[in-house]
Each structure stands twice: as C-alpha cells, then as structure tokens.
N, C-alpha and C positions, 0 to 999 in steps of 0.2 A: 758691332754687326758678330755675324754668326761665325764663329769656325770652323774653316774645309767648306765655307761658299767663295763663288766667284762673284768677285765687289761689283763687277758689272751684271751681274743677274741679279745679285743683291738689289742697287741702284734701281734697275728696271721694273724690279717686283713690288720694292718702295711707291715708284710714279705710277703705277698703274693701283696701288691703293691710295693713291693722294696721298701720298707722305714724302713732304721736300724735306731734306736734308743738308745746310751748310754748312761748312768748318769754320770758324773763327779763327782769326791769325791773332789770336792774345797773349800777350806776354804776364800778363799776372790778372789773378780774380781773387778780388777783398770783397767779402761778405762780412757788416756792420751789423751785429745784436747789440742788445741796450748795453751789455758789461762786457761784450770781446768784437773781437775781427777774428775770421778765418782767411788770413793771404792765402791760395795756394798759387805756388809757382811751378813754372814751366807746364801751364794747362794744353790741355787738347779740349777746345770748346768745339761745341756742335750744337746750331740750332737748328732746332723740327719742329715741322708744320704740318700739323695730322689734323685735315680738317679743320683750318682755321685758328686753331688751339697750337698755339708757339709755347713751346719746352726749349731749354738748356740742358744741356750735359755734359759737366764739367768733368774732369777726370786731370788730375794733378798730385803735386806732394802737396800736405794740407800743414798751415802752421799756425797758431792760436795766439793771440796777444791781448792779454788785458786792456781793459780799455780805466781810464781816469775818471770816475764817476764827479771827482771833485770840481768846482768850476775853479777857474785861473782868477784869483782877486790881487788883484798889484795894489801897490803902496799909494800909489796914486788914487785908483778908486776908493780905498780907507780914507784915506783924505781927506777926498771930495764929499762922504758922507758925514764927515767928523762935522765939518765946514757946517756943509746945510742943513744937517738936522741937530748940530748946537752938539755933541753925543763923543762919551769918548771913544779910544781907539777901539775899545774890547767891546762896545756896542759897537762900532762900524762896522767889526768885522764878524760879529755874530747877525747882525742883519745880512751881510749881506753873502753868505755861507745861504742863510735859511731860504735867500730868492736869489739862490744859483746865482751869485755875481752880479744881479740889474737893479744896479744903480736906482733905478727911478721910484722903484718897488721898494728898495729897502731904505730908503729916504722917506716917503710915504709911512714905511710901516714904525717908521720911529718917529714918525710926527703925530701919530694918532695916538 
C-alpha cells in the first residue's frame, strides 16, 4: 500500500480501477527451481486480480536450499539391474546413474 494513505480510501480507489486484492493466510511459501528451493517463512501473501490478470505478491524471510540432482539409487535397484541385464555391480550402477534411476531404461540400455 501507499504510506500515509487511508486503507479504506485505497480499497475504494482500487475497486474503481477494477483491482481486487485478497490476503492469503499462508504459513510458508516454497518456490522450486531445477537446482534449489526458495523457502519464504512468515509470509504475507496477497493475490491481486487486475482486469482478469492474477498475480501474487509475497513478502517474508527468504531462505535458499540446494536440491540434490543425483538420483536416489538403492542397493535393491542395483541388484535388480545386475540380475536382469546379467552385468556387474559397477555397470549396473553406472547405467542407473546415466538413466536417472530409471530401472527399465537402465536394463534396456545394458541389453542393447
């Protein structure tokens, strides 16, 4: 809002301009990107609708967290690929890493 302006007058002016604003009672906002998460704690979230275009305004404390891009490969997955493709543990692990943990794609790549 504009400092020093009466909130009631501001709301009336926004209504005349076709702008609607709604406060959203959020406790946390998380924005995910391919390599990290932005976590906004104690947020103040406003949804603004201006002539059919909706936007969100978020204010709060921002914290960043890195996301691991390595797939979770379990020992069971490695054993399955080893047995199905009849390969060594090293080859099975390498295939799973290359195929981002996808069992079927790993087995197929080793059989070709």
